[in-house]
N, CA, C and O atoms as a Tinker XYZ file with bonds, in Angstrom:
   424  protein
     1  N    114.634000   87.663000   92.763000    73     2
     2  CA   115.266000   88.395000   93.724000    64     1     3
     3  C    114.511000   88.016000   95.135000    63     2     4     5
     4  O    113.333000   87.679000   95.251000    81     3
     5  N    115.503000   88.159000   96.192000    73     3     6
     6  CA   114.705000   87.569000   97.515000    64     5     7
     7  C    114.744000   88.664000   98.099000    63     6     8     9
     8  O    115.389000   89.634000   97.701000    81     7
     9  N    113.854000   88.610000   99.400000    73     7    10
    10  CA   113.443000   89.816000   99.966000    64     9    11
    11  C    113.837000   89.744000  101.521000    63    10    12    13
    12  O    113.543000   88.640000  101.979000    81    11
    13  N    114.293000   90.421000  102.261000    73    11    14
    14  CA   114.356000   90.609000  103.570000    64    13    15
    15  C    113.154000   90.875000  104.275000    63    14    16    17
    16  O    112.167000   91.202000  103.615000    81    15
    17  N    113.082000   90.792000  105.457000    73    15    18
    18  CA   111.800000   91.090000  106.484000    64    17    19
    19  C    111.867000   92.625000  106.221000    63    18    20    21
    20  O    110.805000   93.092000  105.808000    81    19
    21  N    112.806000   93.430000  106.362000    73    19    22
    22  CA   112.613000   94.746000  106.567000    64    21    23
    23  C    112.054000   95.445000  104.816000    63    22    24    25
    24  O    111.338000   96.432000  104.648000    81    23
    25  N    112.579000   94.672000  103.874000    73    23    26
    26  CA   112.148000   95.195000  102.708000    64    25    27
    27  C    110.483000   94.956000  102.560000    63    26    28    29
    28  O    109.657000   95.790000  102.188000    81    27
    29  N    110.259000   93.631000  102.944000    73    27    30
    30  CA   108.821000   93.374000  102.916000    64    29    31
    31  C    108.096000   94.238000  103.915000    63    30    32    33
    32  O    106.905000   94.313000  103.614000    81    31
    33  N    108.380000   94.862000  104.914000    73    31    34
    34  CA   107.810000   95.641000  106.014000    64    33    35
    35  C    107.786000   97.042000  105.076000    63    34    36    37
    36  O    106.728000   97.671000  105.104000    81    35
    37  N    108.685000   97.474000  104.398000    73    35    38
    38  CA   108.796000   98.529000  103.897000    64    37    39
    39  C    107.477000   98.678000  102.719000    63    38    40    41
    40  O    106.711000   99.640000  102.662000    81    39
    41  N    107.454000   97.627000  101.942000    73    39    42
    42  CA   106.852000   97.359000  100.915000    64    41    43
    43  C    105.311000   97.332000  101.632000    63    42    44    45
    44  O    104.468000   98.011000  101.046000    81    43
    45  N    104.936000   96.709000  102.675000    73    43    46
    46  CA   103.471000   96.830000  103.338000    64    45    47
    47  C    103.247000   98.264000  103.845000    63    46    48    49
    48  O    102.112000   98.738000  103.814000    81    47
    49  N    104.204000   98.913000  104.273000    73    47    50
    50  CA   104.187000  100.278000  104.718000    64    49    51
    51  C    103.809000  101.102000  103.565000    63    50    52    53
    52  O    102.862000  101.863000  103.763000    81    51
    53  N    104.388000  101.112000  102.314000    73    51    54
    54  CA   103.994000  101.719000  101.235000    64    53    55
    55  C    102.446000  101.441000  100.839000    63    54    56    57
    56  O    101.632000  102.359000  100.735000    81    55
    57  N    102.192000  100.344000  100.671000    73    55    58
    58  CA   100.683000   99.783000  100.376000    64    57    59
    59  C     99.882000  100.383000  101.272000    63    58    60    61
    60  O     98.929000  100.985000  100.776000    81    59
    61  N     99.988000  100.402000  102.542000    73    59    62
    62  CA    99.210000  101.082000  103.379000    64    61    63
    63  C     99.026000  102.455000  103.323000    63    62    64    65
    64  O     97.895000  102.920000  103.464000    81    63
    65  N    100.078000  103.229000  103.119000    73    63    66
    66  CA   100.453000  104.716000  102.861000    64    65    67
    67  C     99.229000  105.171000  101.614000    63    66    68    69
    68  O     98.389000  106.068000  101.684000    81    67
    69  N     99.528000  104.068000  100.346000    73    67    70
    70  CA    98.520000  104.391000   99.503000    64    69    71
    71  C     97.191000  104.337000   99.657000    63    70    72    73
    72  O     96.468000  105.053000   98.964000    81    71
    73  N     96.695000  103.500000  100.567000    73    71    74
    74  CA    95.082000  103.385000  101.102000    64    73    75
    75  C     94.808000  104.439000  101.750000    63    74    76    77
    76  O     93.758000  105.055000  101.570000    81    75
    77  N     96.027000  104.916000  102.886000    73    75    78
    78  CA    95.416000  106.188000  103.388000    64    77    79
    79  C     95.301000  107.276000  102.640000    63    78    80    81
    80  O     94.445000  108.107000  102.947000    81    79
    81  N     96.114000  107.475000  101.549000    73    79    82
    82  CA    95.936000  108.669000  100.658000    64    81    83
    83  C     94.766000  108.479000   99.815000    63    82    84    85
    84  O     94.139000  109.468000   99.433000    81    83
    85  N     94.424000  107.341000   99.500000    73    83    86
    86  CA    93.273000  107.254000   98.655000    64    85    87
    87  C     92.060000  107.706000   99.457000    63    86    88    89
    88  O     91.175000  108.419000   98.985000    81    87
    89  N     92.081000  107.276000  100.609000    73    87    90
    90  CA    90.859000  107.407000  101.667000    64    89    91
    91  C     91.037000  108.834000  102.294000    63    90    92    93
    92  O     90.399000  109.179000  103.289000    81    91
    93  N     92.053000  109.745000  101.574000    73    91    94
    94  CA    91.995000  111.114000  102.202000    64    93    95
    95  C     92.664000  111.435000  103.589000    63    94    96    97
    96  O     92.605000  112.524000  104.160000    81    95
    97  N     93.183000  110.528000  103.946000    73    95    98
    98  CA    94.073000  110.652000  105.098000    64    97    99
    99  C     95.672000  110.952000  104.939000    63    98   100   101
   100  O     96.653000  110.299000  105.295000    81    99
   101  N     95.559000  112.028000  104.356000    73    99   102
   102  CA    97.013000  112.210000  104.076000    64   101   103
   103  C     98.141000  112.553000  105.141000    63   102   104   105
   104  O     99.354000  112.442000  104.964000    81   103
   105  N     97.364000  113.074000  106.498000    73   103   106
   106  CA    98.110000  113.284000  107.300000    64   105   107
   107  C     98.835000  112.113000  108.190000    63   106   108   109
   108  O     99.965000  112.083000  108.678000    81   107
   109  N     97.873000  111.256000  108.216000    73   107   110
   110  CA    98.362000  109.975000  108.707000    64   109   111
   111  C     99.365000  109.192000  107.727000    63   110   112   113
   112  O    100.197000  108.429000  108.216000    81   111
   113  N     99.296000  109.352000  106.590000    73   111   114
   114  CA   100.099000  108.803000  105.562000    64   113   115
   115  C    101.580000  109.380000  105.706000    63   114   116   117
   116  O    102.550000  108.744000  105.292000    81   115
   117  N    101.692000  110.651000  106.332000    73   115   118
   118  CA   102.825000  111.080000  106.395000    64   117   119
   119  C    103.553000  110.784000  107.653000    63   118   120   121
   120  O    104.746000  111.017000  107.848000    81   119
   121  N    102.588000  110.162000  108.618000    73   119   122
   122  CA   103.480000  110.120000  109.931000    64   121   123
   123  C    104.108000  108.669000  109.913000    63   122   124   125
   124  O    103.549000  107.884000  109.147000    81   123
   125  N    105.247000  108.163000  110.681000    73   123   126
   126  CA   105.787000  106.972000  110.628000    64   125   127
   127  C    104.829000  105.930000  111.015000    63   126   128   129
   128  O    104.098000  106.148000  111.980000    81   127
   129  N    104.753000  104.889000  110.413000    73   127   130
   130  CA   103.867000  103.723000  110.710000    64   129   131
   131  C    104.627000  102.566000  111.356000    63   130   132   133
   132  O    105.389000  101.879000  110.675000    81   131
   133  N    104.448000  102.352000  112.576000    73   131   134
   134  CA   105.265000  101.397000  113.160000    64   133   135
   135  C    104.725000   99.895000  112.883000    63   134   136   137
   136  O    103.511000   99.760000  112.728000    81   135
   137  N    105.519000   98.824000  112.818000    73   135   138
   138  CA   105.241000   97.676000  112.753000    64   137   139
   139  C    104.133000   97.033000  113.415000    63   138   140   141
   140  O    103.376000   96.236000  112.860000    81   139
   141  N    104.050000   97.455000  114.791000    73   139   142
   142  CA   103.228000   96.821000  115.699000    64   141   143
   143  C    101.681000   97.463000  115.541000    63   142   144   145
   144  O    100.813000   97.166000  116.360000    81   143
   145  N    101.417000   98.355000  114.434000    73   143   146
   146  CA   100.239000   98.979000  114.401000    64   145   147
   147  C     98.944000   98.354000  113.875000    63   146   148   149
   148  O     99.137000   97.699000  112.851000    81   147
   149  N     97.941000   98.376000  114.211000    73   147   150
   150  CA    96.857000   97.519000  113.660000    64   149   151
   151  C     96.249000   98.619000  112.946000    63   150   152   153
   152  O     95.891000   99.656000  113.504000    81   151
   153  N     96.120000   98.360000  111.551000    73   151   154
   154  CA    95.669000   99.457000  110.732000    64   153   155
   155  C     94.196000   99.795000  110.631000    63   154   156   157
   156  O     93.712000  100.846000  110.209000    81   155
   157  N     93.551000   98.699000  111.102000    73   155   158
   158  CA    92.041000   98.982000  111.124000    64   157   159
   159  C     91.846000   99.789000  112.549000    63   158   160   161
   160  O     91.357000  100.918000  112.522000    81   159
   161  N     92.186000   99.264000  113.622000    73   159   162
   162  CA    91.765000  100.212000  114.797000    64   161   163
   163  C     92.501000  101.341000  114.785000    63   162   164   165
   164  O     91.883000  102.379000  115.018000    81   163
   165  N     93.810000  101.423000  114.546000    73   163   166
   166  CA    94.740000  102.509000  114.599000    64   165   167
   167  C     94.593000  103.635000  113.769000    63   166   168   169
   168  O     94.495000  104.830000  114.048000    81   167
   169  N     94.596000  103.006000  112.650000    73   167   170
   170  CA    94.792000  104.041000  111.481000    64   169   171
   171  C     93.196000  104.192000  110.789000    63   170   172   173
   172  O     93.087000  105.072000  109.935000    81   171
   173  N     92.364000  103.641000  111.011000    73   171   174
   174  CA    91.022000  103.536000  110.696000    64   173   175
   175  C     90.718000  103.294000  109.196000    63   174   176   177
   176  O     89.811000  103.876000  108.600000    81   175
   177  N     91.578000  102.358000  108.618000    73   175   178
   178  CA    91.396000  101.793000  107.473000    64   177   179
   179  C     90.314000  100.712000  107.205000    63   178   180   181
   180  O     90.528000   99.569000  107.609000    81   179
   181  N     89.211000  100.995000  106.575000    73   179   182
   182  CA    88.242000   99.867000  106.488000    64   181   183
   183  C     88.980000   98.656000  106.167000    63   182   184   185
   184  O     90.036000   98.723000  105.537000    81   183
   185  N     88.369000   97.291000  106.658000    73   183   186
   186  CA    89.172000   96.256000  106.574000    64   185   187
   187  C     88.924000   95.668000  105.291000    63   186   188   189
   188  O     89.474000   94.590000  105.068000    81   187
   189  N     88.111000   96.238000  104.301000    73   187   190
   190  CA    88.014000   95.734000  102.970000    64   189   191
   191  C     89.243000   96.446000  102.300000    63   190   192   193
   192  O     90.001000   95.859000  101.527000    81   191
   193  N     89.340000   97.432000  102.572000    73   191   194
   194  CA    90.602000   98.082000  101.950000    64   193   195
   195  C     91.847000   97.393000  101.965000    63   194   196   197
   196  O     92.728000   97.392000  101.106000    81   195
   197  N     91.795000   96.781000  103.107000    73   195   198
   198  CA    93.223000   95.994000  103.297000    64   197   199
   199  C     93.264000   94.736000  102.271000    63   198   200   201
   200  O     94.357000   94.176000  102.202000    81   199
   201  N     92.322000   94.270000  101.544000    73   199   202
   202  CA    92.232000   93.516000  100.477000    64   201   203
   203  C     93.258000   93.882000   99.384000    63   202   204   205
   204  O     93.788000   93.030000   98.670000    81   203
   205  N     93.537000   95.386000   99.287000    73   203   206
   206  CA    94.313000   95.832000   98.274000    64   205   207
   207  C     95.884000   95.903000   98.624000    63   206   208   209
   208  O     96.718000   96.284000   97.803000    81   207
   209  N     96.164000   95.531000   99.812000    73   207   210
   210  CA    97.792000   95.312000  100.139000    64   209   211
   211  C     98.152000   94.204000   99.202000    63   210   212   213
   212  O     99.107000   94.442000   98.463000    81   211
   213  N     97.655000   93.209000   99.107000    73   211   214
   214  CA    98.177000   92.184000   98.230000    64   213   215
   215  C     98.495000   92.428000   96.875000    63   214   216   217
   216  O     99.609000   92.126000   96.446000    81   215
   217  N     97.529000   93.003000   96.070000    73   215   218
   218  CA    97.728000   93.545000   94.757000    64   217   219
   219  C     98.699000   94.618000   94.487000    63   218   220   221
   220  O     99.361000   94.695000   93.453000    81   219
   221  N     98.758000   95.616000   95.683000    73   219   222
   222  CA    99.976000   96.715000   95.715000    64   221   223
   223  C    101.317000   95.845000   95.821000    63   222   224   225
   224  O    102.251000   96.063000   95.048000    81   223
   225  N    101.372000   94.946000   96.713000    73   223   226
   226  CA   102.817000   94.247000   96.816000    64   225   227
   227  C    103.253000   93.298000   95.425000    63   226   228   229
   228  O    104.384000   92.948000   95.088000    81   227
   229  N    101.995000   93.031000   94.782000    73   227   230
   230  CA   102.446000   92.287000   93.394000    64   229   231
   231  C    102.968000   93.153000   92.626000    63   230   232   233
   232  O    103.856000   92.765000   91.866000    81   231
   233  N    102.614000   94.379000   92.613000    73   231   234
   234  CA   103.112000   95.397000   91.585000    64   233   235
   235  C    104.601000   95.632000   91.809000    63   234   236   237
   236  O    105.297000   96.011000   90.867000    81   235
   237  N    105.101000   95.429000   92.981000    73   235   238
   238  CA   106.473000   95.595000   93.394000    64   237   239
   239  C    107.300000   94.289000   92.834000    63   238   240   241
   240  O    108.504000   94.335000   92.582000    81   239
   241  N    106.534000   93.194000   92.686000    73   239   242
   242  CA   107.594000   92.111000   92.247000    64   241   243
   243  C    106.605000   90.817000   92.241000    63   242   244   245
   244  O    105.670000   90.591000   93.009000    81   243
   245  N    107.105000   89.993000   91.100000    73   243   246
   246  CA   106.391000   88.728000   90.993000    64   245   247
   247  C    106.289000   87.735000   92.361000    63   246   248   249
   248  O    105.317000   87.087000   92.747000    81   247
   249  N    107.639000   87.848000   92.957000    73   247   250
   250  CA   107.915000   87.082000   94.008000    64   249   251
   251  C    106.836000   87.584000   95.221000    63   250   252   253
   252  O    106.650000   86.825000   96.172000    81   251
   253  N    106.199000   88.765000   95.161000    73   251   254
   254  CA   105.272000   89.025000   96.178000    64   253   255
   255  C    103.985000   89.181000   95.701000    63   254   256   257
   256  O    103.139000   89.983000   96.096000    81   255
   257  N    103.870000   88.094000   94.541000    73   255   258
   258  CA   102.270000   87.876000   94.127000    64   257   259
   259  C    101.819000   86.459000   94.692000    63   258   260   261
   260  O    101.827000   85.407000   94.053000    81   259
   261  N    101.473000   86.612000   95.847000    73   259   262
   262  CA   101.243000   85.751000   96.882000    64   261   263
   263  C     99.854000   85.549000   96.979000    63   262   264   265
   264  O     99.169000   86.562000   96.838000    81   263
   265  N     99.033000   84.043000   97.272000    73   263   266
   266  CA    97.865000   83.939000   97.682000    64   265   267
   267  C     97.221000   84.730000   98.598000    63   266   268   269
   268  O     97.941000   85.292000   99.423000    81   267
   269  N     95.940000   84.922000   98.654000    73   267   270
   270  CA    95.244000   86.137000   99.486000    64   269   271
   271  C     95.452000   85.505000  100.822000    63   270   272   273
   272  O     95.489000   86.315000  101.748000    81   271
   273  N     95.602000   84.205000  101.151000    73   271   274
   274  CA    95.530000   83.722000  102.669000    64   273   275
   275  C     96.420000   84.403000  103.334000    63   274   276   277
   276  O     96.197000   84.821000  104.470000    81   275
   277  N     97.856000   84.648000  102.518000    73   275   278
   278  CA    98.923000   85.278000  103.117000    64   277   279
   279  C     98.467000   86.389000  103.788000    63   278   280   281
   280  O     98.617000   86.515000  105.004000    81   279
   281  N     97.798000   87.393000  102.933000    73   279   282
   282  CA    97.165000   88.684000  103.729000    64   281   283
   283  C     95.975000   88.771000  104.166000    63   282   284   285
   284  O     95.171000   89.670000  103.920000    81   283
   285  N     95.792000   87.632000  104.974000    73   283   286
   286  CA    94.782000   87.785000  105.889000    64   285   287
   287  C     94.626000   88.337000  107.239000    63   286   288   289
   288  O     94.888000   87.726000  108.275000    81   287
   289  N     94.169000   89.568000  107.151000    73   287   290
   290  CA    94.356000   90.345000  108.146000    64   289   291
   291  C     93.986000   89.984000  109.473000    63   290   292   293
   292  O     94.715000   90.160000  110.449000    81   291
   293  N     92.559000   89.348000  109.510000    73   291   294
   294  CA    91.837000   88.951000  110.582000    64   293   295
   295  C     92.482000   87.546000  111.403000    63   294   296   297
   296  O     92.641000   86.479000  110.811000    81   295
   297  N     92.740000   87.700000  112.518000    73   295   298
   298  CA    93.227000   86.402000  113.312000    64   297   299
   299  C     92.172000   86.040000  114.315000    63   298   300   301
   300  O     91.841000   86.686000  115.309000    81   299
   301  N     91.724000   84.948000  113.905000    73   299   302
   302  CA    90.723000   84.167000  114.813000    64   301   303
   303  C     91.245000   82.917000  115.698000    63   302   304   305
   304  O     90.487000   82.181000  116.331000    81   303
   305  N     92.538000   82.796000  115.653000    73   303   306
   306  CA    93.105000   81.921000  116.451000    64   305   307
   307  C     92.845000   81.561000  117.855000    63   306   308   309
   308  O     92.790000   80.412000  118.292000    81   307
   309  N     92.669000   82.806000  118.613000    73   307   310
   310  CA    92.286000   82.929000  119.950000    64   309   311
   311  C     91.150000   82.731000  120.256000    63   310   312   313
   312  O     90.835000   82.896000  121.434000    81   311
   313  N     90.291000   82.367000  119.414000    73   311   314
   314  CA    88.815000   82.617000  119.797000    64   313   315
   315  C     88.159000   84.052000  119.679000    63   314   316   317
   316  O     86.931000   84.127000  119.621000    81   315
   317  N     88.900000   85.136000  119.643000    73   315   318
   318  CA    88.557000   86.207000  119.824000    64   317   319
   319  C     89.234000   87.031000  118.496000    63   318   320   321
   320  O     90.458000   87.119000  118.399000    81   319
   321  N     88.357000   87.602000  117.522000    73   319   322
   322  CA    88.678000   88.252000  116.261000    64   321   323
   323  C     89.550000   89.497000  116.687000    63   322   324   325
   324  O     89.114000   90.268000  117.541000    81   323
   325  N     90.666000   89.677000  116.150000    73   323   326
   326  CA    91.621000   90.738000  116.192000    64   325   327
   327  C     92.341000   90.907000  114.859000    63   326   328   329
   328  O     92.391000   89.937000  114.103000    81   327
   329  N     92.838000   91.935000  114.553000    73   327   330
   330  CA    93.495000   92.283000  113.197000    64   329   331
   331  C     94.816000   92.123000  113.390000    63   330   332   333
   332  O     95.228000   92.519000  114.480000    81   331
   333  N     95.747000   91.570000  112.507000    73   331   334
   334  CA    97.025000   91.492000  112.547000    64   333   335
   335  C     97.714000   92.911000  112.475000    63   334   336   337
   336  O     97.099000   93.881000  112.032000    81   335
   337  N     98.950000   92.991000  112.906000    73   335   338
   338  CA    99.725000   94.031000  112.652000    64   337   339
   339  C    100.594000   93.942000  111.621000    63   338   340   341
   340  O    100.875000   92.820000  111.200000    81   339
   341  N    101.217000   95.189000  110.985000    73   339   342
   342  CA   101.907000   95.064000  109.657000    64   341   343
   343  C    103.006000   94.099000  109.976000    63   342   344   345
   344  O    103.290000   93.326000  109.061000    81   343
   345  N    103.735000   93.981000  111.182000    73   343   346
   346  CA   104.790000   93.240000  111.415000    64   345   347
   347  C    104.156000   91.731000  111.361000    63   346   348   349
   348  O    104.881000   90.845000  110.911000    81   347
   349  N    102.918000   91.422000  111.772000    73   347   350
   350  CA   102.682000   89.958000  111.692000    64   349   351
   351  C    102.428000   89.459000  110.275000    63   350   352   353
   352  O    102.649000   88.289000  109.964000    81   351
   353  N    101.924000   90.440000  109.354000    73   351   354
   354  CA   101.642000   90.293000  108.105000    64   353   355
   355  C    102.929000   89.839000  107.332000    63   354   356   357
   356  O    103.006000   88.873000  106.572000    81   355
   357  N    104.093000   90.867000  107.726000    73   355   358
   358  CA   105.665000   90.713000  107.137000    64   357   359
   359  C    105.845000   89.288000  107.550000    63   358   360   361
   360  O    106.264000   88.585000  106.630000    81   359
   361  N    105.646000   88.679000  108.666000    73   359   362
   362  CA   106.021000   87.436000  108.910000    64   361   363
   363  C    105.265000   86.489000  108.288000    63   362   364   365
   364  O    105.823000   85.441000  107.963000    81   363
   365  N    104.286000   86.621000  108.092000    73   363   366
   366  CA   103.466000   85.562000  106.994000    64   365   367
   367  C    104.109000   85.818000  105.712000    63   366   368   369
   368  O    104.468000   84.729000  105.263000    81   367
   369  N    104.401000   86.721000  104.962000    73   367   370
   370  CA   105.058000   86.852000  103.742000    64   369   371
   371  C    106.139000   85.975000  103.871000    63   370   372   373
   372  O    106.259000   84.900000  103.283000    81   371
   373  N    107.043000   86.557000  104.788000    73   371   374
   374  CA   108.388000   85.790000  104.714000    64   373   375
   375  C    108.430000   84.248000  104.974000    63   374   376   377
   376  O    109.233000   83.436000  104.514000    81   375
   377  N    107.414000   84.042000  105.791000    73   375   378
   378  CA   107.209000   82.317000  105.843000    64   377   379
   379  C    106.718000   81.677000  104.563000    63   378   380   381
   380  O    107.084000   80.593000  104.110000    81   379
   381  N    105.806000   82.542000  104.035000    73   379   382
   382  CA   105.436000   81.866000  102.372000    64   381   383
   383  C    106.571000   82.037000  101.674000    63   382   384   385
   384  O    106.811000   81.155000  100.850000    81   383
   385  N    107.406000   83.000000  101.777000    73   383   386
   386  CA   108.602000   82.899000  100.656000    64   385   387
   387  C    109.391000   81.906000  100.929000    63   386   388   389
   388  O    109.767000   81.171000  100.017000    81   387
   389  N    109.833000   81.677000  102.385000    73   387   390
   390  CA   110.683000   80.474000  102.694000    64   389   391
   391  C    110.260000   79.066000  102.248000    63   390   392   393
   392  O    110.992000   78.171000  101.826000    81   391
   393  N    108.873000   79.051000  102.435000    73   391   394
   394  CA   108.429000   77.719000  101.975000    64   393   395
   395  C    108.192000   77.358000  100.560000    63   394   396   397
   396  O    108.248000   76.187000  100.183000    81   395
   397  N    107.920000   78.376000   99.752000    73   395   398
   398  CA   107.573000   78.231000   98.471000    64   397   399
   399  C    108.301000   79.007000   97.206000    63   398   400   401
   400  O    107.986000   78.826000   96.030000    81   399
   401  N    109.473000   80.025000   97.732000    73   399   402
   402  CA   110.061000   80.916000   96.989000    64   401   403
   403  C    109.379000   81.908000   96.058000    63   402   404   405
   404  O    108.270000   82.377000   96.316000    81   403
   405  N    109.932000   82.151000   95.194000    73   403   406
   406  CA   109.260000   83.148000   94.447000    64   405   407
   407  C    108.302000   82.758000   93.312000    63   406   408   409
   408  O    108.097000   83.410000   92.288000    81   407
   409  N    107.707000   81.491000   93.691000    73   407   410
   410  CA   106.616000   81.112000   92.692000    64   409   411
   411  C    105.417000   81.712000   92.558000    63   410   412   413
   412  O    104.840000   82.101000   93.574000    81   411
   413  N    104.914000   81.866000   91.451000    73   411   414
   414  CA   103.837000   82.825000   91.125000    64   413   415
   415  C    102.494000   82.024000   91.438000    63   414   416   417
   416  O    102.418000   80.818000   91.203000    81   415
   417  N    101.717000   82.565000   91.837000    73   415   418
   418  CA   100.280000   81.868000   92.565000    64   417   419
   419  C     99.265000   82.664000   91.913000    63   418   420   421
   420  O     99.381000   83.884000   91.802000    81   419
   421  N     98.155000   81.934000   91.427000    73   419   422
   422  CA    96.852000   82.136000   90.872000    64   421   423
   423  C     95.946000   82.382000   92.069000    63   422   424
   424  O     94.745000   82.592000   91.900000    81   423
């Protein structure tokens, strides 16, 4: 199965909603989550919890069982640490799938 960017974004949003619910932020989990949102600063999700996004997506499909670096939420490329948005992570997933297909990664 191949994924479109909107499908990947939907899967990411589901994973973030699960984290919000786990953290007791049920009101935030019910609100729309735009792709340009920074889940750490805007939603208050601890950065360590974002490590669970990859495993949540892997439960969706073997094609989304990707290496951890795909889900690197911190972007240090500008010299200033900032967290990537949901849309940026979706782009990273799509780039990886385009390069590597649905290969399972350890």
